[in-house]
ZAROMI-827737 format. One record per atom (N, C-alpha, C, CB): atom name; residue in three letters; x, y, z. Coordinates in steps of 0.05 Angstrom, whole numbers, plus 5000, padded with zeros to 4 digits. Glycine has a CB too. Layout:
BEGIN
{'CA', 'ALA', {X, Y, Z}}
...
REM end
This chain:
BEGIN
{'N', 'GLN', {2254, 1136, 4333}}
{'CA', 'GLN', {2233, 1116, 4317}}
{'C', 'GLN', {2203, 1137, 4318}}
{'CB', 'GLN', {2228, 1079, 4337}}
{'N', 'VAL', {2183, 1133, 4300}}
{'CA', 'VAL', {2155, 1151, 4297}}
{'C', 'VAL', {2135, 1127, 4287}}
{'CB', 'VAL', {2157, 1182, 4270}}
{'N', 'GLN', {2115, 1126, 4306}}
{'CA', 'GLN', {2093, 1114, 4301}}
{'C', 'GLN', {2073, 1127, 4282}}
{'CB', 'GLN', {2082, 1109, 4324}}
{'N', 'LEU', {2061, 1122, 4260}}
{'CA', 'LEU', {2031, 1136, 4252}}
{'C', 'LEU', {2017, 1119, 4246}}
{'CB', 'LEU', {2029, 1155, 4229}}
{'N', 'VAL', {1993, 1139, 4250}}
{'CA', 'VAL', {1963, 1129, 4246}}
{'C', 'VAL', {1950, 1148, 4231}}
{'CB', 'VAL', {1946, 1124, 4271}}
{'N', 'ALA', {1950, 1130, 4206}}
{'CA', 'ALA', {1927, 1155, 4178}}
{'C', 'ALA', {1893, 1149, 4189}}
{'CB', 'ALA', {1931, 1137, 4129}}
{'N', 'SER', {1883, 1173, 4183}}
{'CA', 'SER', {1855, 1160, 4189}}
{'C', 'SER', {1841, 1183, 4166}}
{'CB', 'SER', {1842, 1160, 4229}}
{'N', 'GLY', {1807, 1184, 4167}}
{'CA', 'GLY', {1794, 1199, 4148}}
{'C', 'GLY', {1792, 1189, 4122}}
{'CB', 'GLY', {1805, 1222, 4146}}
{'N', 'GLY', {1793, 1171, 4111}}
{'CA', 'GLY', {1781, 1158, 4086}}
{'C', 'GLY', {1756, 1149, 4090}}
{'CB', 'GLY', {1796, 1136, 4075}}
{'N', 'GLY', {1745, 1142, 4071}}
{'CA', 'GLY', {1716, 1139, 4067}}
{'C', 'GLY', {1706, 1140, 4032}}
{'CB', 'GLY', {1703, 1165, 4085}}
{'N', 'LEU', {1678, 1136, 4030}}
{'CA', 'LEU', {1670, 1138, 4004}}
{'C', 'LEU', {1659, 1163, 4006}}
{'CB', 'LEU', {1654, 1118, 3994}}
{'N', 'VAL', {1661, 1175, 3979}}
{'CA', 'VAL', {1657, 1192, 3965}}
{'C', 'VAL', {1644, 1207, 3940}}
{'CB', 'VAL', {1668, 1192, 3967}}
{'N', 'GLN', {1626, 1213, 3935}}
{'CA', 'GLN', {1626, 1225, 3902}}
{'C', 'GLN', {1645, 1241, 3894}}
{'CB', 'GLN', {1601, 1242, 3894}}
{'N', 'PRO', {1637, 1234, 3862}}
{'CA', 'PRO', {1660, 1257, 3853}}
{'C', 'PRO', {1652, 1281, 3852}}
{'CB', 'PRO', {1673, 1253, 3827}}
{'N', 'GLY', {1670, 1293, 3857}}
{'CA', 'GLY', {1669, 1328, 3860}}
{'C', 'GLY', {1664, 1332, 3892}}
{'CB', 'GLY', {1640, 1345, 3840}}
{'N', 'GLY', {1668, 1313, 3909}}
{'CA', 'GLY', {1666, 1318, 3935}}
{'C', 'GLY', {1695, 1320, 3947}}
{'CB', 'GLY', {1648, 1296, 3948}}
{'N', 'SER', {1693, 1316, 3973}}
{'CA', 'SER', {1715, 1327, 3992}}
{'C', 'SER', {1721, 1315, 4015}}
{'CB', 'SER', {1710, 1352, 4000}}
{'N', 'LEU', {1745, 1304, 4020}}
{'CA', 'LEU', {1759, 1292, 4048}}
{'C', 'LEU', {1774, 1298, 4056}}
{'CB', 'LEU', {1768, 1273, 4051}}
{'N', 'ARG', {1780, 1293, 4081}}
{'CA', 'ARG', {1805, 1309, 4094}}
{'C', 'ARG', {1822, 1280, 4107}}
{'CB', 'ARG', {1794, 1337, 4123}}
{'N', 'LEU', {1842, 1277, 4100}}
{'CA', 'LEU', {1861, 1261, 4116}}
{'C', 'LEU', {1878, 1269, 4140}}
{'CB', 'LEU', {1878, 1252, 4100}}
{'N', 'SER', {1883, 1250, 4152}}
{'CA', 'SER', {1896, 1263, 4180}}
{'C', 'SER', {1916, 1241, 4190}}
{'CB', 'SER', {1871, 1269, 4205}}
{'N', 'CYS', {1939, 1244, 4195}}
{'CA', 'CYS', {1962, 1232, 4199}}
{'C', 'CYS', {1975, 1242, 4233}}
{'CB', 'CYS', {1983, 1241, 4170}}
{'N', 'ALA', {1968, 1216, 4252}}
{'CA', 'ALA', {1974, 1226, 4276}}
{'C', 'ALA', {2007, 1213, 4286}}
{'CB', 'ALA', {1947, 1217, 4297}}
{'N', 'ALA', {2021, 1216, 4287}}
{'CA', 'ALA', {2050, 1214, 4296}}
{'C', 'ALA', {2052, 1216, 4329}}
{'CB', 'ALA', {2069, 1238, 4282}}
{'N', 'SER', {2068, 1191, 4337}}
{'CA', 'SER', {2078, 1187, 4360}}
{'C', 'SER', {2104, 1186, 4360}}
{'CB', 'SER', {2069, 1168, 4370}}
{'N', 'GLY', {2121, 1185, 4382}}
{'CA', 'GLY', {2152, 1184, 4381}}
{'C', 'GLY', {2166, 1211, 4384}}
{'CB', 'GLY', {2162, 1171, 4352}}
{'N', 'ARG', {2189, 1210, 4383}}
{'CA', 'ARG', {2209, 1233, 4388}}
{'C', 'ARG', {2213, 1247, 4363}}
{'CB', 'ARG', {2238, 1223, 4399}}
{'N', 'ALA', {2217, 1273, 4369}}
{'CA', 'ALA', {2227, 1293, 4343}}
{'C', 'ALA', {2208, 1294, 4317}}
{'CB', 'ALA', {2256, 1283, 4331}}
{'N', 'PHE', {2183, 1282, 4321}}
{'CA', 'PHE', {2164, 1294, 4298}}
{'C', 'PHE', {2164, 1320, 4277}}
{'CB', 'PHE', {2143, 1299, 4312}}
{'N', 'SER', {2176, 1337, 4295}}
{'CA', 'SER', {2186, 1364, 4279}}
{'C', 'SER', {2210, 1363, 4262}}
{'CB', 'SER', {2193, 1385, 4296}}
{'N', 'SER', {2222, 1342, 4263}}
{'CA', 'SER', {2249, 1343, 4248}}
{'C', 'SER', {2249, 1332, 4225}}
{'CB', 'SER', {2271, 1331, 4261}}
{'N', 'TYR', {2218, 1319, 4225}}
{'CA', 'TYR', {2214, 1297, 4201}}
{'C', 'TYR', {2206, 1306, 4178}}
{'CB', 'TYR', {2195, 1276, 4207}}
{'N', 'THR', {2211, 1304, 4156}}
{'CA', 'THR', {2191, 1308, 4131}}
{'C', 'THR', {2173, 1290, 4128}}
{'CB', 'THR', {2203, 1308, 4106}}
{'N', 'MET', {2147, 1293, 4115}}
{'CA', 'MET', {2125, 1278, 4115}}
{'C', 'MET', {2113, 1274, 4095}}
{'CB', 'MET', {2111, 1285, 4129}}
{'N', 'GLY', {2110, 1256, 4081}}
{'CA', 'GLY', {2084, 1253, 4058}}
{'C', 'GLY', {2067, 1240, 4058}}
{'CB', 'GLY', {2088, 1248, 4037}}
{'N', 'TRP', {2052, 1237, 4036}}
{'CA', 'TRP', {2021, 1226, 4037}}
{'C', 'TRP', {2033, 1210, 4008}}
{'CB', 'TRP', {1986, 1254, 4036}}
{'N', 'PHE', {2023, 1187, 4003}}
{'CA', 'PHE', {2031, 1162, 3983}}
{'C', 'PHE', {1995, 1156, 3977}}
{'CB', 'PHE', {2053, 1130, 4001}}
{'N', 'ARG', {2002, 1144, 3963}}
{'CA', 'ARG', {1973, 1126, 3960}}
{'C', 'ARG', {1980, 1100, 3931}}
{'CB', 'ARG', {1940, 1154, 3950}}
{'N', 'GLN', {1964, 1083, 3932}}
{'CA', 'GLN', {1968, 1058, 3908}}
{'C', 'GLN', {1934, 1047, 3911}}
{'CB', 'GLN', {1998, 1026, 3918}}
{'N', 'ALA', {1936, 1045, 3889}}
{'CA', 'ALA', {1910, 1038, 3877}}
{'C', 'ALA', {1913, 1012, 3870}}
{'CB', 'ALA', {1901, 1054, 3854}}
{'N', 'PRO', {1890, 0994, 3863}}
{'CA', 'PRO', {1898, 0968, 3851}}
{'C', 'PRO', {1904, 0966, 3827}}
{'CB', 'PRO', {1881, 0953, 3852}}
{'N', 'GLY', {1925, 0947, 3830}}
{'CA', 'GLY', {1940, 0940, 3806}}
{'C', 'GLY', {1967, 0959, 3794}}
{'CB', 'GLY', {1918, 0938, 3786}}
{'N', 'LYS', {1969, 0978, 3810}}
{'CA', 'LYS', {1981, 1000, 3806}}
{'C', 'LYS', {2008, 0999, 3826}}
{'CB', 'LYS', {1961, 1023, 3810}}
{'N', 'GLU', {2027, 1015, 3821}}
{'CA', 'GLU', {2054, 1020, 3841}}
{'C', 'GLU', {2047, 1040, 3861}}
{'CB', 'GLU', {2081, 1032, 3825}}
{'N', 'ARG', {2046, 1045, 3881}}
{'CA', 'ARG', {2049, 1070, 3897}}
{'C', 'ARG', {2058, 1086, 3884}}
{'CB', 'ARG', {2062, 1071, 3918}}
{'N', 'GLU', {2050, 1109, 3894}}
{'CA', 'GLU', {2060, 1140, 3878}}
{'C', 'GLU', {2058, 1165, 3906}}
{'CB', 'GLU', {2028, 1150, 3845}}
{'N', 'SER', {2074, 1176, 3901}}
{'CA', 'SER', {2077, 1199, 3914}}
{'C', 'SER', {2057, 1219, 3911}}
{'CB', 'SER', {2101, 1208, 3909}}
{'N', 'VAL', {2038, 1231, 3931}}
{'CA', 'VAL', {2023, 1250, 3929}}
{'C', 'VAL', {2030, 1277, 3933}}
{'CB', 'VAL', {2006, 1244, 3941}}
{'N', 'ALA', {2042, 1282, 3958}}
{'CA', 'ALA', {2046, 1308, 3971}}
{'C', 'ALA', {2072, 1301, 3984}}
{'CB', 'ALA', {2021, 1319, 3992}}
{'N', 'ALA', {2082, 1328, 3994}}
{'CA', 'ALA', {2106, 1324, 4017}}
{'C', 'ALA', {2112, 1347, 4028}}
{'CB', 'ALA', {2133, 1313, 4007}}
{'N', 'ILE', {2115, 1351, 4049}}
{'CA', 'ILE', {2117, 1368, 4066}}
{'C', 'ILE', {2140, 1368, 4085}}
{'CB', 'ILE', {2096, 1368, 4077}}
{'N', 'SER', {2161, 1395, 4086}}
{'CA', 'SER', {2185, 1398, 4107}}
{'C', 'SER', {2182, 1389, 4136}}
{'CB', 'SER', {2191, 1427, 4109}}
{'N', 'TRP', {2205, 1388, 4147}}
{'CA', 'TRP', {2196, 1392, 4176}}
{'C', 'TRP', {2191, 1420, 4188}}
{'CB', 'TRP', {2215, 1380, 4192}}
{'N', 'SER', {2196, 1441, 4166}}
{'CA', 'SER', {2185, 1471, 4182}}
{'C', 'SER', {2160, 1476, 4164}}
{'CB', 'SER', {2211, 1502, 4180}}
{'N', 'GLY', {2151, 1466, 4153}}
{'CA', 'GLY', {2120, 1468, 4134}}
{'C', 'GLY', {2117, 1476, 4108}}
{'CB', 'GLY', {2102, 1487, 4144}}
{'N', 'GLY', {2148, 1475, 4102}}
{'CA', 'GLY', {2150, 1486, 4075}}
{'C', 'GLY', {2139, 1462, 4050}}
{'CB', 'GLY', {2182, 1496, 4071}}
{'N', 'ILE', {2121, 1463, 4033}}
{'CA', 'ILE', {2109, 1451, 4007}}
{'C', 'ILE', {2148, 1439, 3994}}
{'CB', 'ILE', {2086, 1485, 3980}}
{'N', 'ILE', {2144, 1413, 3995}}
{'CA', 'ILE', {2162, 1401, 3980}}
{'C', 'ILE', {2146, 1400, 3947}}
{'CB', 'ILE', {2170, 1373, 3996}}
{'N', 'GLY', {2128, 1386, 3941}}
{'CA', 'GLY', {2114, 1387, 3919}}
{'C', 'GLY', {2082, 1369, 3918}}
{'CB', 'GLY', {2134, 1376, 3900}}
{'N', 'TYR', {2079, 1376, 3896}}
{'CA', 'TYR', {2053, 1348, 3895}}
{'C', 'TYR', {2055, 1339, 3868}}
{'CB', 'TYR', {2014, 1357, 3899}}
{'N', 'ALA', {2037, 1310, 3868}}
{'CA', 'ALA', {2034, 1297, 3845}}
{'C', 'ALA', {2022, 1316, 3823}}
{'CB', 'ALA', {2017, 1273, 3851}}
{'N', 'ASP', {2030, 1315, 3796}}
{'CA', 'ASP', {2022, 1331, 3781}}
{'C', 'ASP', {1988, 1333, 3775}}
{'CB', 'ASP', {2039, 1325, 3762}}
{'N', 'SER', {1979, 1304, 3788}}
{'CA', 'SER', {1951, 1298, 3785}}
{'C', 'SER', {1936, 1306, 3803}}
{'CB', 'SER', {1945, 1275, 3783}}
{'N', 'VAL', {1949, 1316, 3829}}
{'CA', 'VAL', {1928, 1330, 3854}}
{'C', 'VAL', {1935, 1363, 3847}}
{'CB', 'VAL', {1940, 1320, 3895}}
{'N', 'LYS', {1955, 1373, 3830}}
{'CA', 'LYS', {1958, 1396, 3842}}
{'C', 'LYS', {1928, 1416, 3842}}
{'CB', 'LYS', {1983, 1410, 3828}}
{'N', 'GLY', {1931, 1433, 3858}}
{'CA', 'GLY', {1902, 1449, 3850}}
{'C', 'GLY', {1881, 1439, 3864}}
{'CB', 'GLY', {1893, 1445, 3820}}
{'N', 'ARG', {1881, 1413, 3876}}
{'CA', 'ARG', {1854, 1399, 3887}}
{'C', 'ARG', {1862, 1390, 3916}}
{'CB', 'ARG', {1842, 1370, 3866}}
{'N', 'PHE', {1892, 1383, 3919}}
{'CA', 'PHE', {1901, 1374, 3948}}
{'C', 'PHE', {1918, 1396, 3958}}
{'CB', 'PHE', {1919, 1345, 3948}}
{'N', 'THR', {1919, 1394, 3989}}
{'CA', 'THR', {1934, 1403, 4005}}
{'C', 'THR', {1942, 1397, 4023}}
{'CB', 'THR', {1930, 1416, 4010}}
{'N', 'ILE', {1970, 1396, 4027}}
{'CA', 'ILE', {1987, 1383, 4053}}
{'C', 'ILE', {1993, 1403, 4066}}
{'CB', 'ILE', {2013, 1366, 4050}}
{'N', 'SER', {1984, 1404, 4096}}
{'CA', 'SER', {1994, 1415, 4119}}
{'C', 'SER', {2005, 1401, 4138}}
{'CB', 'SER', {1980, 1427, 4129}}
{'N', 'ARG', {2015, 1410, 4166}}
{'CA', 'ARG', {2028, 1397, 4179}}
{'C', 'ARG', {2021, 1416, 4215}}
{'CB', 'ARG', {2061, 1395, 4164}}
{'N', 'ASP', {2021, 1405, 4231}}
{'CA', 'ASP', {2018, 1422, 4262}}
{'C', 'ASP', {2039, 1409, 4277}}
{'CB', 'ASP', {1986, 1419, 4280}}
{'N', 'ASN', {2058, 1418, 4283}}
{'CA', 'ASN', {2083, 1405, 4293}}
{'C', 'ASN', {2077, 1405, 4322}}
{'CB', 'ASN', {2111, 1421, 4285}}
{'N', 'ALA', {2055, 1422, 4337}}
{'CA', 'ALA', {2053, 1426, 4361}}
{'C', 'ALA', {2031, 1400, 4373}}
{'CB', 'ALA', {2044, 1457, 4365}}
{'N', 'ARG', {2017, 1389, 4352}}
{'CA', 'ARG', {1995, 1368, 4352}}
{'C', 'ARG', {2011, 1341, 4339}}
{'CB', 'ARG', {1966, 1380, 4331}}
{'N', 'ASN', {2030, 1348, 4331}}
{'CA', 'ASN', {2048, 1323, 4316}}
{'C', 'ASN', {2022, 1305, 4296}}
{'CB', 'ASN', {2067, 1296, 4347}}
{'N', 'THR', {2016, 1329, 4283}}
{'CA', 'THR', {1991, 1311, 4260}}
{'C', 'THR', {2002, 1321, 4237}}
{'CB', 'THR', {1953, 1319, 4262}}
{'N', 'ILE', {2002, 1314, 4206}}
{'CA', 'ILE', {2000, 1323, 4179}}
{'C', 'ILE', {1971, 1320, 4170}}
{'CB', 'ILE', {2019, 1307, 4162}}
{'N', 'ALA', {1962, 1336, 4148}}
{'CA', 'ALA', {1939, 1327, 4141}}
{'C', 'ALA', {1938, 1330, 4113}}
{'CB', 'ALA', {1919, 1340, 4155}}
{'N', 'LEU', {1921, 1324, 4092}}
{'CA', 'LEU', {1911, 1321, 4070}}
{'C', 'LEU', {1881, 1332, 4058}}
{'CB', 'LEU', {1914, 1299, 4070}}
{'N', 'GLN', {1882, 1356, 4053}}
{'CA', 'GLN', {1849, 1360, 4041}}
{'C', 'GLN', {1851, 1361, 4015}}
{'CB', 'GLN', {1832, 1388, 4050}}
{'N', 'MET', {1835, 1338, 4012}}
{'CA', 'MET', {1830, 1332, 3982}}
{'C', 'MET', {1800, 1337, 3970}}
{'CB', 'MET', {1837, 1300, 3977}}
{'N', 'ASN', {1800, 1360, 3948}}
{'CA', 'ASN', {1779, 1371, 3940}}
{'C', 'ASN', {1774, 1368, 3907}}
{'CB', 'ASN', {1781, 1399, 3949}}
{'N', 'ASN', {1754, 1364, 3899}}
{'CA', 'ASN', {1746, 1360, 3879}}
{'C', 'ASN', {1756, 1326, 3871}}
{'CB', 'ASN', {1754, 1384, 3863}}
{'N', 'LEU', {1749, 1309, 3885}}
{'CA', 'LEU', {1752, 1286, 3884}}
{'C', 'LEU', {1748, 1276, 3858}}
{'CB', 'LEU', {1740, 1276, 3901}}
{'N', 'ARG', {1763, 1258, 3846}}
{'CA', 'ARG', {1760, 1243, 3818}}
{'C', 'ARG', {1760, 1209, 3823}}
{'CB', 'ARG', {1788, 1252, 3797}}
{'N', 'PRO', {1745, 1192, 3807}}
{'CA', 'PRO', {1748, 1166, 3808}}
{'C', 'PRO', {1778, 1161, 3810}}
{'CB', 'PRO', {1734, 1152, 3785}}
{'N', 'GLU', {1787, 1165, 3791}}
{'CA', 'GLU', {1821, 1160, 3793}}
{'C', 'GLU', {1837, 1170, 3818}}
{'CB', 'GLU', {1835, 1175, 3769}}
{'N', 'ASP', {1826, 1181, 3839}}
{'CA', 'ASP', {1837, 1185, 3863}}
{'C', 'ASP', {1830, 1162, 3882}}
{'CB', 'ASP', {1828, 1209, 3873}}
{'N', 'THR', {1823, 1143, 3873}}
{'CA', 'THR', {1816, 1121, 3895}}
{'C', 'THR', {1839, 1101, 3901}}
{'CB', 'THR', {1791, 1103, 3887}}
{'N', 'ALA', {1843, 1106, 3927}}
{'CA', 'ALA', {1863, 1082, 3931}}
{'C', 'ALA', {1865, 1084, 3955}}
{'CB', 'ALA', {1890, 1080, 3917}}
{'N', 'VAL', {1890, 1068, 3970}}
{'CA', 'VAL', {1896, 1061, 3996}}
{'C', 'VAL', {1916, 1084, 4007}}
{'CB', 'VAL', {1907, 1031, 3996}}
{'N', 'TYR', {1912, 1106, 4026}}
{'CA', 'TYR', {1924, 1134, 4026}}
{'C', 'TYR', {1941, 1124, 4050}}
{'CB', 'TYR', {1902, 1164, 4029}}
{'N', 'TYR', {1976, 1129, 4050}}
{'CA', 'TYR', {1991, 1126, 4062}}
{'C', 'TYR', {2008, 1151, 4074}}
{'CB', 'TYR', {2002, 1109, 4050}}
{'N', 'CYS', {2012, 1151, 4105}}
{'CA', 'CYS', {2029, 1171, 4108}}
{'C', 'CYS', {2054, 1161, 4111}}
{'CB', 'CYS', {2023, 1187, 4128}}
{'N', 'ALA', {2076, 1181, 4115}}
{'CA', 'ALA', {2100, 1160, 4115}}
{'C', 'ALA', {2119, 1194, 4125}}
{'CB', 'ALA', {2109, 1136, 4076}}
{'N', 'ALA', {2138, 1183, 4137}}
{'CA', 'ALA', {2159, 1205, 4153}}
{'C', 'ALA', {2187, 1196, 4144}}
{'CB', 'ALA', {2158, 1203, 4190}}
{'N', 'ARG', {2204, 1208, 4144}}
{'CA', 'ARG', {2237, 1208, 4142}}
{'C', 'ARG', {2254, 1235, 4150}}
{'CB', 'ARG', {2246, 1202, 4110}}
{'N', 'GLY', {2276, 1227, 4164}}
{'CA', 'GLY', {2287, 1241, 4173}}
{'C', 'GLY', {2302, 1253, 4147}}
{'CB', 'GLY', {2300, 1230, 4194}}
{'N', 'LYS', {2308, 1288, 4158}}
{'CA', 'LYS', {2315, 1307, 4149}}
{'C', 'LYS', {2332, 1304, 4128}}
{'CB', 'LYS', {2323, 1319, 4165}}
{'N', 'ASP', {2353, 1280, 4137}}
{'CA', 'ASP', {2383, 1284, 4118}}
{'C', 'ASP', {2372, 1255, 4104}}
{'CB', 'ASP', {2424, 1282, 4140}}
{'N', 'ARG', {2349, 1240, 4102}}
{'CA', 'ARG', {2344, 1217, 4099}}
{'C', 'ARG', {2332, 1220, 4064}}
{'CB', 'ARG', {2325, 1208, 4125}}
{'N', 'ALA', {2345, 1198, 4054}}
{'CA', 'ALA', {2332, 1205, 4021}}
{'C', 'ALA', {2302, 1189, 4020}}
{'CB', 'ALA', {2357, 1188, 3990}}
{'N', 'MET', {2308, 1164, 4034}}
{'CA', 'MET', {2279, 1154, 4036}}
{'C', 'MET', {2266, 1149, 4059}}
{'CB', 'MET', {2276, 1133, 4024}}
{'N', 'TYR', {2234, 1150, 4052}}
{'CA', 'TYR', {2218, 1148, 4073}}
{'C', 'TYR', {2222, 1123, 4097}}
{'CB', 'TYR', {2193, 1146, 4060}}
{'N', 'GLU', {2226, 1129, 4121}}
{'CA', 'GLU', {2233, 1109, 4133}}
{'C', 'GLU', {2205, 1096, 4149}}
{'CB', 'GLU', {2258, 1119, 4149}}
{'N', 'TYR', {2188, 1108, 4153}}
{'CA', 'TYR', {2167, 1104, 4171}}
{'C', 'TYR', {2142, 1105, 4162}}
{'CB', 'TYR', {2168, 1120, 4189}}
{'N', 'TRP', {2120, 1092, 4166}}
{'CA', 'TRP', {2096, 1085, 4141}}
{'C', 'TRP', {2071, 1082, 4163}}
{'CB', 'TRP', {2102, 1049, 4117}}
{'N', 'GLY', {2044, 1095, 4156}}
{'CA', 'GLY', {2027, 1086, 4174}}
{'C', 'GLY', {2012, 1070, 4154}}
{'CB', 'GLY', {2013, 1108, 4191}}
{'N', 'GLN', {1987, 1054, 4167}}
{'CA', 'GLN', {1977, 1032, 4160}}
{'C', 'GLN', {1960, 1036, 4135}}
{'CB', 'GLN', {1964, 1020, 4182}}
{'N', 'GLY', {1957, 1062, 4120}}
{'CA', 'GLY', {1942, 1065, 4103}}
{'C', 'GLY', {1910, 1069, 4108}}
{'CB', 'GLY', {1949, 1047, 4089}}
{'N', 'THR', {1894, 1090, 4097}}
{'CA', 'THR', {1863, 1086, 4094}}
{'C', 'THR', {1858, 1089, 4066}}
{'CB', 'THR', {1844, 1108, 4112}}
{'N', 'GLN', {1830, 1079, 4064}}
{'CA', 'GLN', {1826, 1070, 4038}}
{'C', 'GLN', {1810, 1101, 4030}}
{'CB', 'GLN', {1808, 1037, 4036}}
{'N', 'VAL', {1812, 1107, 4005}}
{'CA', 'VAL', {1788, 1129, 4001}}
{'C', 'VAL', {1780, 1117, 3974}}
{'CB', 'VAL', {1798, 1166, 4000}}
{'N', 'THR', {1754, 1122, 3972}}
{'CA', 'THR', {1739, 1109, 3945}}
{'C', 'THR', {1722, 1137, 3934}}
{'CB', 'THR', {1713, 1080, 3955}}
{'N', 'VAL', {1723, 1141, 3907}}
{'CA', 'VAL', {1705, 1152, 3903}}
{'C', 'VAL', {1690, 1154, 3874}}
{'CB', 'VAL', {1712, 1171, 3913}}
{'N', 'SER', {1668, 1146, 3882}}
{'CA', 'SER', {1652, 1135, 3864}}
{'C', 'SER', {1620, 1143, 3870}}
{'CB', 'SER', {1657, 1105, 3864}}
{'N', 'SER', {1598, 1142, 3843}}
{'CA', 'SER', {1572, 1152, 3849}}
{'C', 'SER', {1555, 1132, 3853}}
{'CB', 'SER', {1563, 1168, 3831}}
REM end
């Protein structure tokens, strides 16, 4: 079982930056694949970025490549999403999630943090 708490959202102007964090509690965090997702009003949830248990980057959504960076610190049981050059279309609730190495679906979800990009 893993509990996830996301933080770091807020209001930022276009072109600005935010850093989201996700703190995990529970056993065996370092064995989980971690991901960031987002859901904008009226839209389906989409995958933003994912990172393997060992820190290898699994991938980014095309819309955020070159602007967002996912990272993890297994010693501190945290992951982060550095978001640069933010655009209004990045506005959404962002969620962190975890899945076991052998699982295809994400099993554990954080509560979400709101990111609003607006002038």
